[in-house]
C-alpha angles and dihedrals in degrees: 000000000000127000104242121193129193125213144192117247093212099051137024097255119125127182142172131230132061092240094056114109126208123196112227090199102055098011096232120145126225135197092229138009087251089061091046091049089052092062094055121084138175135058125302096205092052092043092236099126114133142153125271129197103275093221089062092060099051099268117133135194107285095214096236125147088259130045106283137156126218149153118288121243102052095320094294111150107236090209092060126089112306112262106207125204088240089073094052110093108240127206116249117240116227090253089055096048 
């Protein structure tokens, strides 16, 4: 398997992963389209859409080998369905087994 990267024709940024999103306006890269959407503000109908600093809307450095913004807490989108601890498999302790 080869390591394939994708790049923007209008900047020098390159990234991997088909779920990664790149903004053609500010040239920031995001872990998901929902993280990308979070950095955009304004109204489509009025033509006022614009980029905002990702750190001001709750996004964090994703820790990838290239500059990339994402959701905190292992990339989970805090606006998606709630994932409770009850659905997470837990290891049994010796006294529970």
